[in-house]
C-alpha positions in Angstrom: -47.8 -19.7 -11.5 -47.3 -19.9 -7.7 -49.0 -17.2 -5.7 -45.7 -16.3 -4.1 -43.9 -15.9 -7.4 -46.8 -13.8 -8.7 -46.6 -11.5 -5.7 -42.8 -11.2 -5.9 -42.9 -10.4 -9.6 -45.6 -7.8 -9.0 -43.5 -6.1 -6.3 -40.4 -6.1 -8.6 -42.4 -4.6 -11.4 -44.0 -1.8 -9.4 -40.7 -1.1 -7.5 -42.3 -1.8 -4.1 -39.9 -4.6 -3.5 -37.1 -4.0 -1.0 -33.6 -5.3 -2.2 -30.8 -6.2 0.2 -27.2 -6.5 -0.9 -24.9 -8.5 1.4 -21.3 -7.3 1.0 -20.6 -3.6 0.1 -17.3 -3.9 -1.7 -16.2 -3.6 -5.4 -19.2 -5.6 -6.5 -21.9 -5.0 -3.9 -21.8 -1.3 -3.6 -22.2 -0.4 -7.3 -24.9 -3.0 -7.6 -26.8 -1.6 -4.6 -26.7 1.9 -6.1 -28.0 0.6 -9.4 -31.0 -1.0 -7.6 -31.5 2.3 -5.8 -31.4 4.3 -9.0 -33.9 2.0 -10.5 -36.4 3.0 -7.8 -36.0 0.3 -5.2 -35.4 0.8 -1.5 -32.1 -0.8 -0.8 -30.6 -2.2 2.4 -26.8 -2.7 2.2 -25.4 -5.1 4.8 -21.8 -5.4 5.7 -19.9 -6.7 8.7 -17.6 -3.7 8.8 -18.9 -0.9 11.0 -16.3 1.5 9.6 -17.5 0.8 6.0 -21.2 1.3 7.0 -20.4 4.6 8.9 -18.5 6.0 5.9 -21.3 5.1 3.5 -24.0 6.6 5.6 -21.9 9.8 5.7 -21.9 9.8 1.9 -18.2 8.8 1.6 -17.5 5.9 -0.8 -14.5 3.6 -0.3 -14.9 2.3 -3.9 -13.1 4.2 -6.7 -15.9 3.5 -9.2 -18.6 4.9 -6.9 -18.4 8.7 -6.5 -19.3 10.3 -3.2 -21.9 12.5 -4.8 -23.7 9.5 -6.3 -23.7 7.7 -3.0 -24.8 10.7 -1.0 -27.7 11.4 -3.3 -29.2 7.9 -2.8 -28.6 8.1 1.0 -30.3 11.5 1.2 -33.2 10.3 -0.9 -33.7 7.4 1.5 -33.3 4.8 -1.2 -30.1 3.4 0.2 -29.2 2.6 3.8 -26.2 0.7 5.1 -26.2 -1.4 8.2 -24.3 -4.1 10.2 -27.6 -5.4 11.6 -28.4 -8.6 9.7 -32.0 -8.5 11.0 -32.8 -5.7 8.5 -32.7 -8.5 5.9 -36.1 -9.5 7.1 -37.5 -6.5 5.3 -36.1 -7.6 1.9 -38.0 -9.2 -0.9 -34.8 -10.0 -2.8 -31.2 -10.4 -1.5 -28.0 -10.3 -3.6 -24.9 -11.8 -2.0 -21.6 -10.3 -3.1 -18.9 -11.4 -0.7 -15.3 -12.4 -1.3 -14.3 -15.9 -2.4 -10.5 -16.1 -1.9 -8.3 -19.1 -2.1 -6.7 -20.9 0.8 -2.9 -21.2 1.0 -3.3 -24.6 -0.7 -5.1 -22.8 -3.6 -8.4 -24.4 -2.6 -11.7 -22.4 -2.5 -12.3 -20.6 0.8 -16.0 -20.6 1.0 -16.2 -19.2 4.5 -17.5 -15.8 3.5 -20.2 -17.3 1.3 -21.2 -19.8 4.0 -21.5 -17.0 6.7 -23.5 -14.8 4.3 -25.9 -17.6 3.4 -26.3 -18.5 7.1 -27.1 -14.9 7.9 -29.7 -14.8 5.1 -31.2 -18.1 6.3 -31.6 -16.8 9.8 -33.7 -13.9 8.4 -35.4 -15.5 5.5 -39.2 -15.7 4.9 -41.5 -17.2 2.3 -41.5 -15.4 -1.1 -37.8 -14.4 -0.9 -35.5 -14.3 -3.9 -31.8 -14.9 -3.1 -29.1 -14.4 -5.8 -25.4 -15.3 -5.3 -23.0 -13.1 -7.2 -19.6 -14.2 -5.7 -17.4 -16.1 -8.1 -17.3 -19.7 -7.2 -17.1 -23.3 -8.5 -20.0 -24.9 -10.4 -22.4 -26.4 -8.0 -22.1 -23.9 -5.1 -25.6 -22.5 -5.3 -27.2 -26.0 -5.4 -24.8 -27.6 -2.9 -24.4 -24.8 -0.3 -27.3 -22.5 -0.6 -30.2 -24.8 -1.4 -29.9 -27.1 1.6 -29.8 -24.1 4.0 -33.1 -22.8 2.8 -34.7 -26.2 2.7 -33.8 -26.6 6.3 -35.9 -23.5 6.9 -38.9 -25.4 5.6 -39.0 -23.5 2.3 -39.5 -25.1 -1.1 -37.1 -23.8 -3.8 -39.0 -22.6 -6.8 -42.3 -22.2 -4.9 -41.7 -20.5 -1.5 -38.1 -19.4 -2.0 -36.2 -18.6 -5.2 -32.5 -19.2 -5.7 -30.3 -18.0 -8.6 -26.7 -17.3 -9.5 -25.6 -14.2 -11.4 -21.8 -13.8 -11.8 -20.4 -10.3 -11.2 -18.5 -8.8 -14.1 -16.9 -5.7 -12.5 -13.9 -4.2 -14.2 -12.5 -1.6 -11.8 -11.5 1.6 -13.4 -13.3 0.9 -16.7 -15.0 4.1 -17.8 -17.0 2.5 -20.6 -18.4 -0.7 -19.2 -19.9 -0.6 -15.7 -22.6 -2.4 -13.7 -25.6 -1.1 -15.6 -24.5 -1.6 -19.2 -22.5 -4.8 -18.8 -24.7 -7.8 -19.8 -25.7 -9.8 -16.7 -25.9 -13.6 -16.9 -28.6 -15.2 -14.7 -29.4 -18.8 -14.0 -31.8 -20.2 -11.4 -32.3 -23.5 -9.7 -35.7 -23.8 -11.3 -37.4 -22.0 -14.2 -39.4 -20.0 -11.6 -36.2 -19.0 -9.8 -34.7 -17.8 -13.1 -37.8 -15.9 -14.0 -37.8 -14.0 -10.7 -34.1 -13.2 -10.9 -34.3 -12.1 -14.6 -37.2 -9.7 -13.6 -35.1 -8.2 -10.8 -31.9 -7.6 -12.8 -33.9 -6.6 -15.9 -35.2 -3.7 -13.9 -31.8 -2.2 -13.3 -29.4 -3.8 -15.8 -29.6 -3.0 -19.6 -29.1 -6.6 -20.8 -29.9 -9.6 -18.6 -28.8 -12.9 -20.2 -30.6 -16.1 -19.3 -29.0 -19.5 -19.0 -30.5 -22.8 -18.1 -29.1 -23.4 -14.6 -27.1 -22.1 -11.7 -24.2 -24.4 -12.8 -24.1 -22.9 -16.2 -24.1 -19.3 -14.8 -21.4 -20.3 -12.3 -19.2 -21.7 -15.1 -19.7 -18.7 -17.4 -17.6 -16.5 -15.1 -14.9 -19.2 -14.7 -14.7 -19.6 -18.5 -14.4 -15.8 -19.0 -11.4 -15.4 -16.6 -9.8 -18.8 -17.5 -9.8 -17.6 -21.1 -8.0 -14.4 -20.1 -5.5 -16.2 -17.8 -4.6 -18.8 -20.5 -4.1 -16.1 -23.2 -2.1 -13.8 -20.9 0.1 -16.8 -20.0 0.6 -17.5 -23.7 1.7 -14.0 -24.5 3.9 -13.8 -21.4 5.6 -16.9 -22.6 5.9 -15.3 -26.0 7.7 -12.4 -24.4 10.2 -14.8 -22.9 10.6 -16.5 -26.3 11.1 -13.2 -28.0 13.7 -12.2 -25.4 15.7 -15.3 -26.2 15.4 -14.8 -29.9 16.3 -11.1 -29.8 12.9 -10.0 -31.2 10.7 -7.2 -30.0 7.6 -8.8 -28.6 5.6 -5.6 -28.8 6.3 -5.2 -32.5 5.2 -8.8 -33.0 2.0 -8.3 -31.1 1.1 -5.1 -32.8 1.7 -6.6 -36.2 -0.4 -9.7 -35.4 -3.2 -7.4 -34.2 -3.6 -6.1 -37.7 -5.2 -9.4 -38.7 -8.9 -8.6 -38.8 -10.1 -12.1 -37.9 -9.0 -15.1 -35.8 -6.7 -13.1 -33.4 -7.4 -11.2 -30.2 -4.7 -8.9 -28.8 -3.3 -9.7 -25.3 -0.1 -8.0 -23.9 2.5 -9.4 -21.6 3.4 -7.9 -18.2 4.9 -8.5 -14.8 2.2 -11.0 -13.8 -1.5 -10.9 -13.2 -3.5 -9.3 -10.5 -7.0 -8.5 -9.3 -9.5 -10.7 -7.6 -10.6 -12.6 -10.7 -7.9 -13.7 -13.1 -5.4 -15.0 -10.6 -8.1 -16.8 -8.6 -11.1 -17.9 -10.6 -9.4 -20.6 -12.7 -8.3 -22.3 -9.5 -12.0 -22.7 -8.5 -12.6 -24.7 -11.7 -9.3 -26.6 -11.3 -10.3 -27.5 -7.7 -13.8 -28.7 -8.8 -12.3 -30.9 -11.5 -9.8 -32.4 -9.2 -12.8 -33.7 -7.1 -13.9 -35.4 -10.4 -10.4 -36.9 -11.0 -9.7 -34.6 -13.9 -6.5 -32.5 -14.3 -7.0 -29.1 -15.9 -3.7 -29.0 -17.7 -4.2 -25.6 -19.5 -5.2 -23.9 -16.3 -2.3 -25.3 -14.3 0.3 -24.4 -16.9 -1.1 -20.9 -17.3 -0.9 -20.4 -13.6 2.7 -21.6 -13.5 3.7 -19.2 -16.3 1.9 -16.2 -14.9 3.1 -16.8 -11.4 6.7 -16.9 -12.6 6.6 -13.4 -14.3 7.7 -11.4 -11.2 10.8 -13.6 -11.1 11.4 -12.8 -14.8 11.1 -9.1 -14.0 13.5 -9.3 -11.0 16.0 -11.2 -13.1 15.8 -8.4 -15.7 16.6 -5.9 -13.0 19.5 -8.0 -11.7 21.0 -8.2 -15.2 20.5 -4.5 -15.9 22.3 -3.7 -12.6 25.0 -6.2 -13.4 25.7 -4.5 -16.8 26.2 -1.3 -14.7 28.7 -3.3 -12.5 26.3 -3.1 -9.5 25.0 -5.9 -7.4 21.3 -6.2 -6.5 22.3 -6.4 -2.9 22.5 -2.8 -1.7 21.2 -1.2 -4.8 18.3 1.2 -4.6 15.3 0.3 -6.8 12.3 2.5 -7.4 9.1 0.6 -8.4 6.7 2.7 -10.4 3.1 1.6 -9.9 1.9 -1.0 -7.4 -1.8 -1.3 -8.2 -2.6 -4.5 -10.2 -3.5 -2.5 -13.3 -3.3 1.1 -14.4 -5.5 4.0 -13.2 -7.0 2.3 -10.2 -6.1 1.8 -6.5 -6.8 -1.9 -6.3 -4.0 -3.9 -4.8 -5.6 -7.3 -4.8 -3.1 -10.0 -6.0 -0.9 -7.3 -7.5 2.3 -8.7 -9.1 4.1 -5.6 -7.7 4.0 -7.1 -4.3 6.0 -10.1 -5.5 8.4 -7.9 -7.4 9.1 -5.9 -4.3 9.4 -8.9 -2.1 11.8 -10.7 -4.5 14.0 -7.6 -4.8 14.2 -7.2 -1.1 15.0 -10.9 -0.7 18.1 -10.2 -2.9 19.1 -7.3 -0.7 17.8 -4.3 -2.7 16.5 -1.2 -1.0 13.1 -0.7 -2.6 10.9 2.5 -2.8 7.7 2.8 -4.7 5.6 5.6 -6.3 2.0 5.2 -7.2 -0.4 8.2 -7.5 -3.3 6.0 -6.6 -1.7 4.1 -3.7 -0.1 6.6 -1.3 0.4 3.9 1.4 0.8 0.2 1.0 -0.3 -2.2 3.7 0.9 -5.8 3.8 -0.3 -7.4 7.1 1.1 -5.2 9.9 3.7 -3.6 7.7 2.9 -0.2 6.1 4.9 1.4 3.4 4.6 5.0 2.3 5.2 5.9 -1.4 7.8 8.5 -2.4 7.3 11.5 -4.7 8.3 11.2 -8.3 10.9 13.9 -8.7 14.4 14.2 -10.2 16.0 13.5 -6.9 14.2 10.2 -6.4 14.8 9.1 -10.0 18.5 10.0 -9.9 18.9 8.3 -6.5 17.7 5.0 -7.9 20.1 2.5 -9.4 17.2 1.1 -11.4 13.6 2.2 -12.0 11.0 -0.6 -12.7 7.7 0.3 -14.4 5.3 -2.4 -13.0 2.0 -0.5 -13.5 1.7 2.0 -16.3 -0.6 4.7 -14.9 -1.6 7.2 -17.5 -0.8 10.2 -15.3 2.9 9.5 -15.0 5.3 11.5 -17.1 7.4 8.7 -18.5 9.5 11.0 -20.6 10.6 12.7 -17.4 11.4 9.3 -15.9 13.7 8.2 -18.7 15.3 11.7 -18.9 16.3 11.5 -15.2 16.8 7.8 -14.4 20.0 5.8 -15.2 18.3 2.4 -15.9 14.6 1.8 -16.6 13.1 -1.7 -16.7 9.8 -1.3 -18.5 7.4 -4.3 -18.1 4.5 -2.5 -19.7 5.9 -0.9 -22.9 5.1 2.5 -21.4 8.3 4.1 -22.8 7.8 2.8 -26.3 7.6 6.0 -28.3 9.5 8.5 -26.2 12.4 10.6 -27.5 15.9 9.4 -26.8 17.1 9.9 -23.3 19.9 9.2 -20.8 18.3 6.1 -19.4 19.2 2.6 -20.6 15.9 0.9 -21.3 15.2 -2.8 -20.6 12.0 -4.4 -21.7 10.5 -7.8 -20.9 11.7 -8.9 -24.4 14.8 -6.9 -25.0 16.4 -7.0 -28.5 20.0 -6.0 -28.1 22.1 -6.2 -31.2 19.2 -5.6 -33.5 18.7 -2.2 -35.3 15.8 -0.4 -33.8 14.0 2.6 -35.3 14.0 5.5 -32.9 10.3 6.0 -33.4 9.7 2.5 -32.0 12.4 2.2 -29.4 14.3 5.4 -28.6 17.5 3.8 -27.2 19.0 0.4 -27.5 17.7 -1.9 -24.8 20.0 -4.2 -22.8 19.7 -7.8 -23.8 18.9 -10.7 -21.5 
């Protein structure tokens, strides 16, 4: 065992190690607090002075991190946030959790990772453990990180330790969070893996070891590609059911009674968040460099990306049935976050729904209890209240995100037309609204307990 690895493992074990987290967003901040709660002194580095100032004042900008939890670690001196990258010199271990978006051509934008790695390299020292958490293509740790630290005169596995551990954050999940979600870890060398497993094992309930950084990188891509492909399949099933005059929700619920060989997915207006819409493209891009076409991934992306158009066409047909054009009609969008009960707007399909409606001439308002204001570039929208006046003023109401706190019975009691993309109105009592779902089933007898009023067909 190398002396540097021995010393690092000892510091990790006795909690004298200092841990730095680069990037204090949805991934980095919860991770930093888990390290702090495990007894480590944690330095959080972010390029945003506003974010750092808020954190040091005990105010969290992340919904899953409560102000009181943050303030307790700041007051105890276990967590400090800074924009000074030189503070990384104090660290024994550094976790990098920065964004990995896609370019306009759907290629990986590695600029945030490259800048973070460069900052760490400028402040690295022998005996340092560096773990990348940002979702990326297989080979990133070895191809981008490793050369940078070798240029510093360090030997990976002996004087510096590199690993990859994919984040598995699910915003708004009240059951699974950073500490109790199993953590996959893979290093460049066995010594790197051992050091990273020791660090995460100190604050995560279940660390899971894999044989390499490439395997760890691919785990995250498999997880989210699996979800993207299955969501695309059920979205297409919704379109199929619509054309056949069958209730897709009834079909899905019945299929879910099978106790083996089936996993329930539900259709919707599209996919959002940082992971599912983006991660499969990292794998597709990597495979294009190897002259392989990822047909499932490409098809799933095509289907999921088309769902906002399906929703807008539903709205247009519902308005047409009421002898109203889209152009000039007032449409109220309920929910703009990418999923329910959170304020996360990343890649939300609601943005496309709003844009497409406005391109057709509709006047669009929105209501979202978690998103009072909506920023798109330099344009800022303000949400409206959900009252009888707003609902009656709308020619159509579109449920895009089914937040639990919304009174959907009130919505259908007051609105004229409701286009429900989430099945949120499924078991309500009969109302004045005409209900339109993603897979309407006009002409078929429908039990009131399942569908309170006849939906308009496509």
